[in-house]
LUMFILO-953258 format. One record per atom (N, C-alpha, C, O): residue in three letters; x, y, z. Coordinates in steps of 0.001 Angstrom, whole numbers, plus 500000, padded with zeros to 6 digits. Layout:
AlaXYZ
...
This chain:
Gln461767531784368401
Gln461316532420369545
Gln461752534208369410
Gln461081535159369811
Val462700534225368916
Val463007535502368326
Val463179535988366857
Val463978535362366161
Gln462573536942366369
Gln462850537309364865
Gln462877538671365014
Gln462193539429365702
Val464284538955363832
Val464759540135363482
Val464390540515362107
Val464323539695361191
Ala464127541901361967
Ala464078542410360634
Ala464583543636360499
Ala464396544515361340
Glu465369543821359267
Glu465820545078358985
Glu464960545657357901
Glu464036545061357346
Ser465416547055357623
Ser464566547931356764
Ser465545549109356587
Ser466407549422357408
Gly465289549759355338
Gly465776551033355132
Gly466976551075353734
Gly467225552136353160
Gly467528549955353398
Gly468217549824352640
Gly467966550475351155
Gly466872550834350719
Gly469083550536350555
Gly468493551277349036
Gly469708551755348570
Gly470753551518349175
Leu469651552622347212
Leu471017553404346447
Leu470791554696347105
Leu469737555211347477
Val472202555178347180
Val472439556326347647
Val473875556788346971
Val474620555899346559
Gln474269558178346852
Gln475152558486346331
Gln476318558606347135
Gln476081558744348335
Pro477659558590346757
Pro478766558782347865
Pro478679560153348343
Pro478500561181347690
Gly478836559992349606
Gly478497561276350404
Gly477415561482351271
Gly477358562169352291
Gly476381560638350603
Gly475188560826351063
Gly474742560242352532
Gly475594559756353276
Ser473517560309352864
Ser473339559590354472
Ser472089558370354126
Ser471218558542353273
Leu472187557439354767
Leu470906556613354913
Leu470589555994356194
Leu471618555616356753
Arg469566555767356830
Arg469247555295357888
Arg468692553675358006
Arg467781553309357263
Leu469230552857358865
Leu468743551595358668
Leu467948551370360194
Leu468114551996361241
Ser467067550280359899
Ser466297550478360934
Ser466203548750361223
Ser466314547911360329
Cys466000548479362517
Cys465981546707362980
Cys464959546760364089
Cys464909547598364990
Ala464119545696363878
Ala463280545444365042
Ala463380543974365409
Ala463170543108364560
Ala463666543711366535
Ala463412542348367105
Ala461919541985367854
Ala461318542712368645
Ser461618541003367496
Ser460360540609368087
Ser460211538920368827
Ser460915537938368588
Gly459208539025369637
Gly459124537808370238
Gly458846538236371745
Gly458722539392372150
Ser458771536986372541
Ser458554537525374225
Ser459974537836374741
Ser460583536891375242
Ile460541538961374687
Ile461502539483375165
Ile461529540165375827
Ile460821541149375616
Tyr462338540128377056
Tyr462237541195378354
Tyr463507541779378496
Tyr463741542631379354
Lys464370541344377661
Lys465769542121377590
Lys466729541384376487
Lys466757540188376198
Ile467668542684375850
Ile468329542079374741
Ile469668542930375189
Ile469778544156375199
Tyr470790541814375606
Tyr471965542518375966
Tyr472549543481375011
Tyr472837544619375379
Ala472733543080373816
Ala473184544046372675
Ala472552543900371515
Ala472016542825371245
Met472525544840370753
Met472421545101369383
Met473288545314368531
Met473968546271368903
Ala473668544864367443
Ala474584545278366863
Ala474332545252365040
Ala473332544670364622
Trp475144545806364207
Trp475120545795362864
Trp476342545176362222
Trp477517545498362397
Tyr475864544262361474
Tyr477216543815360486
Tyr476885544128359047
Tyr475828544558358585
Arg478019543821358433
Arg477705543932356970
Arg478373542798356068
Arg479158542114356725
Gln478281542488354953
Gln478711541623354130
Gln478747541936352838
Gln477740542474352377
Val479661541735352129
Val479890541731350391
Val480133540417349848
Val480771539664350583
Pro479778539984348758
Pro479828538508348099
Pro481334538275348073
Pro482001539114347467
Gly481974537229348660
Gly483178536747348527
Gly483805536851349542
Gly484782536121349710
Lys483370537923350649
Lys483885538312351815
Lys483312537740353010
Lys482181537256352959
Glu484142537748354341
Glu483343537497355520
Glu482450538454356123
Glu482738539612355820
Arg481522538334356833
Arg480555539133357510
Arg481588539726358519
Arg482337539128359291
Glu481406541220358278
Glu481940542048359329
Glu481321543077360197
Glu480259543587359842
Phe481926543442361366
Phe481305544100362404
Phe481301545494361831
Phe482199545919361105
Val480323546127362170
Val479963547552362155
Val479989548267363292
Val480872549075363577
Ala478888547954364074
Ala478713548772365168
Ala477437547869366453
Ala476516547100366176
Arg477828548295367613
Arg477161547468368706
Arg476748548251369695
Arg477579549032370159
Met475469548239370219
Met475209549053371630
Met474671547892372480
Met473774547111372166
Thr475514547930373818
Thr474829547293374859
Thr473296547792375440
Thr472742548832375083
Tyr472797546903376323
Tyr471483547558377045
Tyr471886548456378059
Tyr470951548937378700
Gly473114548839378401
Gly473686549764379332
Gly473988550891378477
Gly474174551961379057
Gly474084550866377084
Gly474346552125376350
Gly476022552359375759
Gly476432553397375239
Thr476742551236375972
Thr478057551170375555
Thr477918550994374153
Thr477111550150373762
Thr478743551823373125
Thr478803551674372070
Thr479987551230371366
Thr480992551856371704
Thr480154550409370560
Thr481515550252369972
Thr481370550253368432
Thr480325549805367960
Tyr482264550685367674
Tyr482158550830366145
Tyr483545550246365517
Tyr484571550058366172
Ala483381549991364100
Ala484674549554363551
Ala485232550792363264
Ala484639551869363229
Asp486431550570363058
Asp487452551660362672
Asp486867552333361216
Asp486934553524360910
Ser486479551611360686
Ser486109551945359204
Ser484882552825358818
Ser484514553263357728
Val484311552950360222
Val482843553704360102
Val482766554845361196
Val481887555707361203
Lys483919554735362234
Lys483988555356363204
Lys483954557138362495
Lys484517557685361547
Asp482956557590363579
Asp482634558959363396
Asp481951559311362039
Asp482071560445361575
Arg481174558257361349
Arg480566558508360246
Arg479158557769360555
Arg478063558170360160
Phe479386556659361306
Phe478066555827361574
Phe477607556081363215
Phe478451556137364109
Asn476294556208363434
Asn475726556066364610
Asn474806555109364742
Asn473972554910363860
Ile474861554314366015
Ile473879553235366437
Ile473025553629367597
Ile473544553887368683
Ser472031553672367452
Ser470966554052368553
Ser470132552811368973
Ser470102551764368326
Arg469477553038370097
Arg468602551702370447
Arg467392552498371184
Arg467570553540371815
Asp466120551850371014
Asp465175552067371710
Asp464798550680372746
Asp464125549785372234
Ile465138550567373844
Ile465223549264374637
Ile463984548698374941
Ile463891547475375046
Glu462761549628375137
Glu461541549102375568
Glu460934548590374282
Glu460017547768374308
Lys461510549139372990
Lys460623548924371644
Lys461594547459371051
Lys461182546704370170
Asn462834547318371719
Asn463528546189371094
Asn463800546700369689
Asn463692545783368874
Thr464083547738369203
Thr464617548095368058
Thr465731549004368150
Thr465804549818369070
Ala466777548891367063
Ala468019549634366718
Ala468107550276365251
Ala467881549649364216
Asp468424551444365317
Asp468828551677364353
Asp470523552189363849
Asp471453552241364653
Leu470612552433362796
Leu472146552849362284
Leu471849554109361266
Leu471163554014360248
Gln472378555089361647
Gln472361556302361019
Gln473752556241360371
Gln474808556134360995
Met473584556344358726
Met474933556007358186
Met475156557396357401
Met474341557835356590
Asn476551558130357797
Asn476647559523357170
Asn477731559364356089
Asn478382558322356006
Asp477876560174355448
Asp479408560316354433
Asp479521558982353806
Asp480632558476353646
Leu478448558389353446
Leu478677557227352838
Leu479715556968351789
Leu479916557904351015
Lys480405555886351621
Lys481455555610350523
Lys481258554328349842
Lys480905553336350479
Pro481494554292348424
Pro481377552891347728
Pro481775551577348439
Pro481304550474348163
Glu482658551821349347
Glu482824550591350199
Glu482135550136351008
Glu482066548953351341
Asp481387551272351522
Asp480288551034352476
Asp479273549881352042
Asp478564549270352842
Ser479306549626350401
Ser478211548824349902
Ser478202547635350384
Ser479257547002350370
Ala477065547073350899
Ala477074545804351413
Ala475549545417351779
Ala474682546290351758
Val475270544164352093
Val474044543530352927
Val474237543768354409
Val475140543288355095
Tyr473165544657354852
Tyr473550545077356153
Tyr472945543895357063
Tyr472076543326356402
Tyr473075543370358228
Tyr472328542791359182
Tyr472164542961360314
Tyr473240543215360854
Cys471248542953361070
Cys471218543441362529
Cys471081541863363483
Cys470538540817363126
Asn471685542133364593
Asn472085541001365608
Asn471392541506366738
Asn471666542628367164
Ala470476540758367300
Ala470135540549368754
Ala471082539489369284
Ala471098538281369048
Asp471873540230370063
Asp472725539565370921
Asp472517539031372318
Asp472795539782373254
Arg472099537924372541
Arg471628537409373833
Arg470189538151374360
Arg470009538720375436
Ala469346537979373382
Ala468007538247373648
Ala467196537196374952
Ala466936536009374753
Phe466956537769375978
Phe466435536825376873
Phe464762536939376896
Phe464126537992376952
Val464286535758376846
Val462677535450376380
Val462267534977377624
Val462973534320378390
Tyr461039535343377825
Tyr460285534921378940
Tyr460184533396378803
Tyr460072532702377792
Tyr460261533031380243
Tyr460044531487380638
Tyr460911530457379693
Tyr460578529294379464
Val462277531217379110
Val463101530302378624
Val464639530653379357
Val465134531774379471
Thr465160529494379759
Thr466329529797380628
Thr467531530661380310
Thr468058531473381071
Asn467927530328378919
Asn469206530915378265
Asn468757531824377379
Asn467644531724376861
Pro469543532743377141
Pro469195533756376275
Pro469625533169374828
Pro470322532163374699
Val469074533994373683
Val469355533408372240
Val469967534414371415
Val469928535612371691
Asp470497533962370467
Asp471210535141369349
Asp470377534777368144
Asp470263533632367707
Ala469821535827367661
Ala469185536103366216
Ala469862537130365247
Ala470488538133365590
Trp469642536735364092
Trp469506537468362885
Trp469021537748361807
Trp468807536826361019
Gly468695539129361437
Gly467886539348360355
Gly468034538908358943
Gly469090538309358740
Pro467402539022358111
Pro467640538608356744
Pro468490539216355866
Pro468963538783354815
Gly468688540668356618
Gly469456541532355782
Gly468809542481354918
Gly467723542234354393
Thr469647543922354695
Thr468994544628353733
Thr470362545453353145
Thr471383545826353722
Leu469985545548351955
Leu471207545822350909
Leu470867547475350685
Leu469904548221350505
Val472490547517350841
Val472826549137350700
Val473775549097349553
Val474723548318349453
Thr473369550165348556
Thr474428550386347177
Thr474877551855347350
Thr474025552741347412
Val476224552135347429
Val476544553575347473
Val477325553525346046
Val478240552755345754
Ser476672554654345128
Ser477273554493343978
Ser476498555806343196
Ser475345556203343364
Ser477388556248342426
Ser476935557589341558
Ser476215556975340506
Ser475703557665339624
């Protein structure tokens, strides 16, 4: 019903910047929130940033004032601008469509992308 795909990951030096993009597709007429999570091997997936349909943003303390999430509501996309990157930011970053409302489907769905790898290293 809903597909999510991330792009933009890669290798960047500490202090550098990177912009990740996420696109949700399907017969969607509304997504309540889009969010970014990240995960490193052996650790739990952790929350990074979220933006609701109404524009309310939430950030993890570890990325606050360094990362910025944005959305294009009509295109069902969400970007994550990452600045002043640190080695501890290295992870696979996942995009989440939180409560995507699909035409002719009663209940909203939750969908995740396959992830994009970000490596911060000299």
